[in-house]
N, C-alpha and C positions, 0 to 999 in steps of 0.2 A: 930074284933073292928072297930067300923064305923068311916069313916075317918073325921074328921071338917075342914071344910073347913074356913079359914081366908083370910075374903076381906079387905083390907089396901087401904084406900084411901087416896093419896097424892095431898096435892094443887099443879097444877104444873103451873107456870106463863105463860101464852099466849104472847106471843109475836107478836103484830100484824106490820106486815111490810108491807109499803106506797113502791108500785112500780112505777118509775118515769113513765109516758106516754112516747112512742118512737114516735116523732112528724115523720109523714110520708105523702109522696103522690103517691096515687098509682092509673092509668090509663090507659087506651088505647089509641089506635090513632082515629083522631077525625076528624069529618067533615069538610069542609071548610064553611065559613059560619063569622060572628059576635058573634057568642059565645061556647063557651066552655063548656062540662060538667064534671067534673073530678067526680071519682068514688069513691076516698073515702079520707079525709082529714084528719091527727090526729095527735091534737099539745097539748101544753101541759098547755098554756094559752090564751084566746082571743087572736084572732089575725086575720091576712089578708092570702088569697091566692090572689095573685098578678101572672099577666100572663105579662113575657118582651119577647120581638121581639127576633129572633137570626139572625143575620146581617152577612154573611162569616163565619160560623160558630161560632160566638160569640154572648154571649148575650149583649144583647141593654140595658144598664142598666145606671144612674138610672130610666131612661124612663120607665114607663109600660103604655103595650097597655089595660090592664083592672085589676079591684080588686075589691074582693067581701069581708065581712067579716067572719071570721067563727069564733064558742063559742070552748070552750076548750073539749076536749075530743073528738072522732071521727063523720063526720058528712059524709053523704053517700049524691049523685048526687048536688055537691055543683056545679050551672051555675054561669058562669063569660060571663059577658058583655062585650064585646072588641067594643075601638074605633074606633078599622079600619076592615076590614073584610083579616079572614086568608084565602091565598090561598092554594089550592092542591099542592102538593107537597113540603110544607114550615115544616119548625120547629119551634116553641116555648118551652118556658121554665118556668114551672108552678113554685113557688117560695112562700116559707112560709115566711111572716116578723108579726115581732112582735105587741102589739098595746099598746104601749109606750106613744106617747106625749098626745093630746089632744084623749082622750077616743072615738073612733067612727069613728076618722078622719083620714084616712090615710094619712101620715107624710114622707113620702122617697122621694128624701134625708130627713133626717129629725130621729126624735125618732122613727119612726117604720123600724127598719133594719132590716133585715133577721135575722129570726131562724137557731142558732146555732147548731150543734151535728158533736163532733169530730173536731172543729175548723173548718169546712166546713157548708157551708149553705143547708140548705135542700132542696133540686131541684128534680123538675124530668122533662127530655125533653119531646114535645109531639107532634109527625109525626104529620100534616096534612094530609089526603087522598082525 
């Protein structure tokens, strides 16, 4: 007796999950000079990559020495022009900020506060070689 195969098709609901983008800065040592190139910036919404000086081991905030706009998603080789030269042996702090006030205008202090993850700002210290 031949075997009969019965194929039962069932409608299986497909659940689409959206994963939140993990805000992140990745980079390596930077050369001394008036600009920095950050290898990768990942941010959930349009915002800013801001560079803060570090003096006596602490970031100088709210003042910054450079910033550039970054689009939502992942961007590679982000160049930040600086208002002062960073010297060999020094450190700076890269920090992500939102763009919430006048869109396209960096406003910190003000509406463009730091991007927070687990109640901490998203930052990356950079060593200047």
